[in-house]
N, C-alpha and C positions, 0 to 999 in steps of 0.2 A: 731234035736233041734238045734245042736251047728248050724248046715243051717241055720237057721230060725234066732238064736241070731247072727247069723255075716252081716245076711239080716239088720236084723231092727237094729245093731249099724249101717250101711252102710245110713238106709233109716235119721237116729235122729243125723247123723252126715253129713248129706246134709243137713235137717232140720235147723239143729244149723250152719252150712254154710250160709244158707239162711236168715237167724234171725240175722246174726250179719254185714252178704252184708247189708240188709236193714235199721240193726244200724243204720251205717256208712254212704248207701249213706244221710238216714235222717239227721245223722250229718252235713254232705256238704253242703247237697238242704237247711236246715237251716241257716245257715253262710254264704251264697251263695244270701238267701233271705234276710239276715238280709244285706246283704252288696249290695244290690240292692236297696233297702228301701232304703239305706245313700245314696248314689250315686243318688238320683231320690229329693230324699230332697233336696243333693248338689248344680244338675239343678235347680228344682226353686229357688231356690237365688242365684245362678250365671243370670239364666231370671229376677230376678229383678234389680237384680244388671245393668244390661244392658240397662234396660227400663230408669232404674233413672238417666245412663250415657248419656242416649240419653238423657235427658231432659236436666239434665246437662251443656252437650254440644250446645242444643236448645236458653237453655236463658245464655250458654257467647257470643252468636252471639249476642240474643238483647241486650245484656250488652254492646254492643262492639260498633254497630251502635247506642246508647246514646251516647257513649263517643266520638262518631263522632262528636254528636249532641248537647252536653256539650262541645264543644272545652273546649281551654283553652283559657280565657278573658285576654284579653292585653288593662288598659287603654284606648293608643291611639287610637288603634283599633275599642272599642267603641262607642269612639266620636268620629272618621272620619264616622264609618256604622250611628252613628243617625244622624250624619252633610248630609252624603250622600241622606239618606233616604227624611230626611226633605227637602233639596233640587228637588226635584225630585218632590214631592206634592204642592210646592210653598210655602213651610211654614219659617219663617223668627225664625232662633236659636239667640235668644237673650241672655244666659248665660246657659252654663254645668257647674254645680261644683258635684263631684265624691266625696261622702259620704264614712264613712272607712264602710269596710268593714269586712262581717259577714261569720265565720262558719256556714256552719246548717250541722249536723250530715257528710253527705258524698254528700256535695255539698258546694259550697260558692255560696254566692251573694257580687256582685257588684254595691249598691248603688249611682243612679245618681239623683237632682233634675235639673229638666231643665225647661227652661220658653223660649217660643214659641210665636212665634204670625203666624196670616191668615189671610185672606181679608176673611176666612168664617170658619163656621160650618163642611163646611164636607169637608174641606181640614185636616181637623184638625182629623177627622175622620176616612178619606181612610192613614194619617201619623198614625193612632195608629193603627189601622189595619195592614200595614205593619209594623212598630216596633215585634210585637207582631207572627205575622210571617214571621218573617226576616230567614235567614239560622240562626243565634245566636238569644240566648234563649232570652228574651227580657219580664219582667213580669209588669204591670203597675200597681203600688200598690195604690196612688194618683190621680187624675186627678183637680185641682179647677182651672175653668169657668171663667175671668173678659169681661165685657161683657162693649161696652164703655159706656161713659156714655151718653152720649144722639142716640137715634135712627138715625136720621137726622144725615147728616154728618155737623159740625162745619168749619169753615173757619179753616183749614192746618189739620184736623181730621184727619183719614185714616181708618178711619171706623174700624179697624183690632180687629179679636177677640184676648188676650191676653192667654192665659193657661200654670198654672201653674203644671206641674207632678212630682211625682215620680219615679222614675220607676228605675229596678234591673237588670244585668244582669247577667247570671248563669250558672257555668262553676263546674261544676263534678269535685272532687277531684281528681287525679294524687294520684298513688302506694307511691311515693317518696314525697307526702305534709301532709298522710296520717302516717306517720314510725313517723313525725320530732315533 
């Protein structure tokens, strides 16, 4: 009988050791499982951050391209640009009057009143198209065409068409200008 009890004690001891091992491994497994879930959550968050950083990088490249397009505007270069384009299309610049510059959120508008004359409508159209397609950004705000008073050329009348334009050169504000 004592041998039987000793045999059962060994079996009970083995069962208790197995149960303790199972509980211990279950606790370790659950802790590791939670750690894995936390790491998977962090991986997902980091992947989202990477996607956002790539988008930000692309937007910075686009922003740099726009900054190149909308470079700094100097009044003398604007007037020179206008007269150069005008000469190219056979336009006579009668007057160029700079007006008060205007700050509009993240860019500056440098408006000008321009009086020009040309032999015909086509030259004026080509001139305006060239202004709007120029590497410096110009926006035509208003356009008023003055027809010759007499369609038939009178003595001394050149028959030229006169146009009054309001246009603006656009420039992005530099970081230094925003801070001021």
